[in-house]
MARKE-845685 format. One record per residue (C-alpha): residue number from 1; residue in one letter; chain; z, y, x. Coordinates in steps of 0.5 Angstrom, whole numbers, plus 500, padded with zeros to 3 digits. Example, Ala and Ser with C-alpha at 12.3 -4.5 7.8 and 13.67 -1.06 7.14 Angstrom:
@num->1 | residuo->A | cadena->A | pz->516 | py->491 | px->525
@num->2 | residuo->S | cadena->A | pz->514 | py->498 | px->527
# end
This chain:
@num->1 | residuo->M | cadena->A | pz->470 | py->057 | px->621
@num->2 | residuo->K | cadena->A | pz->471 | py->060 | px->615
@num->3 | residuo->Y | cadena->A | pz->471 | py->067 | px->615
@num->4 | residuo->L | cadena->A | pz->472 | py->074 | px->610
@num->5 | residuo->G | cadena->A | pz->468 | py->079 | px->609
@num->6 | residuo->I | cadena->A | pz->471 | py->086 | px->607
@num->7 | residuo->D | cadena->A | pz->467 | py->094 | px->606
@num->8 | residuo->W | cadena->A | pz->473 | py->098 | px->604
@num->9 | residuo->G | cadena->A | pz->472 | py->103 | px->599
@num->10 | residuo->E | cadena->A | pz->475 | py->108 | px->595
@num->11 | residuo->R | cadena->A | pz->474 | py->105 | px->588
@num->12 | residuo->N | cadena->A | pz->471 | py->097 | px->589
@num->13 | residuo->I | cadena->A | pz->472 | py->093 | px->596
@num->14 | residuo->G | cadena->A | pz->467 | py->089 | px->597
@num->15 | residuo->L | cadena->A | pz->468 | py->082 | px->599
@num->16 | residuo->S | cadena->A | pz->462 | py->077 | px->602
@num->17 | residuo->S | cadena->A | pz->464 | py->069 | px->605
@num->18 | residuo->S | cadena->A | pz->461 | py->065 | px->611
@num->19 | residuo->S | cadena->A | pz->463 | py->058 | px->614
@num->20 | residuo->G | cadena->A | pz->457 | py->058 | px->619
@num->21 | residuo->E | cadena->A | pz->452 | py->063 | px->621
@num->22 | residuo->I | cadena->A | pz->451 | py->067 | px->614
@num->23 | residuo->A | cadena->A | pz->456 | py->071 | px->610
@num->24 | residuo->D | cadena->A | pz->453 | py->072 | px->602
@num->25 | residuo->I | cadena->A | pz->456 | py->076 | px->597
@num->26 | residuo->Y | cadena->A | pz->463 | py->074 | px->596
@num->27 | residuo->G | cadena->A | pz->463 | py->080 | px->590
@num->28 | residuo->Q | cadena->A | pz->468 | py->086 | px->590
@num->29 | residuo->I | cadena->A | pz->476 | py->087 | px->587
@num->30 | residuo->K | cadena->A | pz->476 | py->094 | px->583
@num->31 | residuo->Y | cadena->A | pz->480 | py->097 | px->588
@num->32 | residuo->D | cadena->A | pz->486 | py->102 | px->584
@num->33 | residuo->G | cadena->A | pz->489 | py->106 | px->589
@num->34 | residuo->D | cadena->A | pz->495 | py->100 | px->590
@num->35 | residuo->M | cadena->A | pz->495 | py->098 | px->596
@num->36 | residuo->G | cadena->A | pz->500 | py->092 | px->595
@num->37 | residuo->R | cadena->A | pz->496 | py->091 | px->588
@num->38 | residuo->A | cadena->A | pz->490 | py->090 | px->593
@num->39 | residuo->V | cadena->A | pz->492 | py->086 | px->599
@num->40 | residuo->E | cadena->A | pz->494 | py->080 | px->594
@num->41 | residuo->K | cadena->A | pz->487 | py->080 | px->590
@num->42 | residuo->V | cadena->A | pz->485 | py->079 | px->597
@num->43 | residuo->M | cadena->A | pz->490 | py->075 | px->599
@num->44 | residuo->R | cadena->A | pz->489 | py->069 | px->593
@num->45 | residuo->I | cadena->A | pz->481 | py->069 | px->596
@num->46 | residuo->V | cadena->A | pz->485 | py->067 | px->603
@num->47 | residuo->K | cadena->A | pz->490 | py->061 | px->600
@num->48 | residuo->D | cadena->A | pz->483 | py->059 | px->595
@num->49 | residuo->E | cadena->A | pz->478 | py->059 | px->600
@num->50 | residuo->E | cadena->A | pz->482 | py->058 | px->605
@num->51 | residuo->V | cadena->A | pz->479 | py->063 | px->610
@num->52 | residuo->E | cadena->A | pz->482 | py->063 | px->617
@num->53 | residuo->E | cadena->A | pz->479 | py->070 | px->619
@num->54 | residuo->V | cadena->A | pz->477 | py->076 | px->616
@num->55 | residuo->V | cadena->A | pz->474 | py->081 | px->618
@num->56 | residuo->V | cadena->A | pz->475 | py->089 | px->615
@num->57 | residuo->G | cadena->A | pz->470 | py->094 | px->615
@num->58 | residuo->V | cadena->A | pz->471 | py->101 | px->619
@num->59 | residuo->S | cadena->A | pz->469 | py->107 | px->618
@num->60 | residuo->E | cadena->A | pz->471 | py->114 | px->621
@num->61 | residuo->G | cadena->A | pz->475 | py->119 | px->619
@num->62 | residuo->E | cadena->A | pz->481 | py->117 | px->614
@num->63 | residuo->M | cadena->A | pz->478 | py->113 | px->611
@num->64 | residuo->E | cadena->A | pz->480 | py->109 | px->618
@num->65 | residuo->K | cadena->A | pz->486 | py->109 | px->617
@num->66 | residuo->K | cadena->A | pz->487 | py->106 | px->610
@num->67 | residuo->T | cadena->A | pz->483 | py->101 | px->612
@num->68 | residuo->R | cadena->A | pz->487 | py->100 | px->619
@num->69 | residuo->E | cadena->A | pz->492 | py->101 | px->613
@num->70 | residuo->F | cadena->A | pz->490 | py->095 | px->609
@num->71 | residuo->G | cadena->A | pz->489 | py->091 | px->614
@num->72 | residuo->K | cadena->A | pz->496 | py->092 | px->616
@num->73 | residuo->M | cadena->A | pz->499 | py->090 | px->612
@num->74 | residuo->L | cadena->A | pz->495 | py->083 | px->611
@num->75 | residuo->E | cadena->A | pz->497 | py->080 | px->618
@num->76 | residuo->E | cadena->A | pz->503 | py->082 | px->616
@num->77 | residuo->R | cadena->A | pz->502 | py->078 | px->611
@num->78 | residuo->G | cadena->A | pz->500 | py->072 | px->617
@num->79 | residuo->V | cadena->A | pz->492 | py->074 | px->616
@num->80 | residuo->K | cadena->A | pz->488 | py->074 | px->623
@num->81 | residuo->V | cadena->A | pz->485 | py->081 | px->621
@num->82 | residuo->V | cadena->A | pz->479 | py->083 | px->626
@num->83 | residuo->Y | cadena->A | pz->477 | py->090 | px->624
@num->84 | residuo->W | cadena->A | pz->469 | py->090 | px->626
@num->85 | residuo->D | cadena->A | pz->465 | py->098 | px->625
@num->86 | residuo->E | cadena->A | pz->461 | py->098 | px->619
@num->87 | residuo->T | cadena->A | pz->458 | py->104 | px->620
@num->88 | residuo->L | cadena->A | pz->451 | py->104 | px->615
@num->89 | residuo->S | cadena->A | pz->452 | py->097 | px->612
@num->90 | residuo->S | cadena->A | pz->452 | py->100 | px->606
@num->91 | residuo->Q | cadena->A | pz->445 | py->103 | px->608
@num->92 | residuo->K | cadena->A | pz->443 | py->096 | px->610
@num->93 | residuo->A | cadena->A | pz->445 | py->093 | px->605
@num->94 | residuo->C | cadena->A | pz->441 | py->099 | px->601
@num->95 | residuo->Q | cadena->A | pz->435 | py->097 | px->605
@num->96 | residuo->K | cadena->A | pz->435 | py->089 | px->604
@num->97 | residuo->M | cadena->A | pz->437 | py->089 | px->597
@num->98 | residuo->I | cadena->A | pz->430 | py->094 | px->594
@num->99 | residuo->E | cadena->A | pz->426 | py->089 | px->600
@num->100 | residuo->S | cadena->A | pz->428 | py->084 | px->597
@num->101 | residuo->G | cadena->A | pz->425 | py->086 | px->590
@num->102 | residuo->M | cadena->A | pz->432 | py->087 | px->587
@num->103 | residuo->R | cadena->A | pz->432 | py->091 | px->581
@num->104 | residuo->R | cadena->A | pz->438 | py->098 | px->580
@num->105 | residuo->S | cadena->A | pz->442 | py->096 | px->576
@num->106 | residuo->K | cadena->A | pz->442 | py->091 | px->579
@num->107 | residuo->R | cadena->A | pz->444 | py->092 | px->585
@num->108 | residuo->R | cadena->A | pz->450 | py->096 | px->582
@num->109 | residuo->G | cadena->A | pz->454 | py->091 | px->581
@num->110 | residuo->V | cadena->A | pz->453 | py->087 | px->587
@num->111 | residuo->E | cadena->A | pz->452 | py->094 | px->593
@num->112 | residuo->H | cadena->A | pz->460 | py->093 | px->596
@num->113 | residuo->G | cadena->A | pz->459 | py->086 | px->596
@num->114 | residuo->A | cadena->A | pz->452 | py->087 | px->600
@num->115 | residuo->A | cadena->A | pz->456 | py->092 | px->605
@num->116 | residuo->A | cadena->A | pz->462 | py->087 | px->607
@num->117 | residuo->A | cadena->A | pz->455 | py->081 | px->606
@num->118 | residuo->V | cadena->A | pz->453 | py->087 | px->613
@num->119 | residuo->I | cadena->A | pz->458 | py->087 | px->617
@num->120 | residuo->L | cadena->A | pz->460 | py->079 | px->616
@num->121 | residuo->N | cadena->A | pz->452 | py->077 | px->619
@num->122 | residuo->D | cadena->A | pz->453 | py->083 | px->624
@num->123 | residuo->Y | cadena->A | pz->460 | py->080 | px->627
@num->124 | residuo->L | cadena->A | pz->458 | py->074 | px->628
@num->125 | residuo->E | cadena->A | pz->450 | py->075 | px->631
@num->126 | residuo->E | cadena->A | pz->455 | py->079 | px->636
@num->127 | residuo->K | cadena->A | pz->460 | py->074 | px->636
@num->128 | residuo->D | cadena->A | pz->456 | py->068 | px->638
@num->129 | residuo->G | cadena->A | pz->449 | py->071 | px->640
# end
C-alpha cells in the first residue's frame, strides 16, 4: 500500500511517502492561505504517486480545526484519510536531523517533510506493531 504523510503548517505543508514500512521525506509545498489550491496540489501527488491512504498529522486548537478541514476536503475527493496525533513530530524530526549531522541550512528546506515522515512512521509502526 502507498501512503502519503502530511504535516500541516501555516506556511508550508510537509509531505512524506511510504510504500513499505519506512517513510521517506517527499518534500513540502508552500501554503498561501488558499486551502483549495493546497488540496489540488496534494491531489496531483496522490494521483501521480498512486497513493491509497493519506495520514494527516493533527495537533490541538485552531490548527486542529484547519487540519481537519483540509483532510475533509481530501476525503470529499475520494481520498482515504487517517488523522494521527502529531505531538512533538517537529521536535523529533529536528533531533533526528541534528543527530545525522545535517547542517542547519539544509534542515530549513526539509524540516516539514521530515516532520511528515515522523508522523507517517509513527502511524506505520502502530498499525503494523
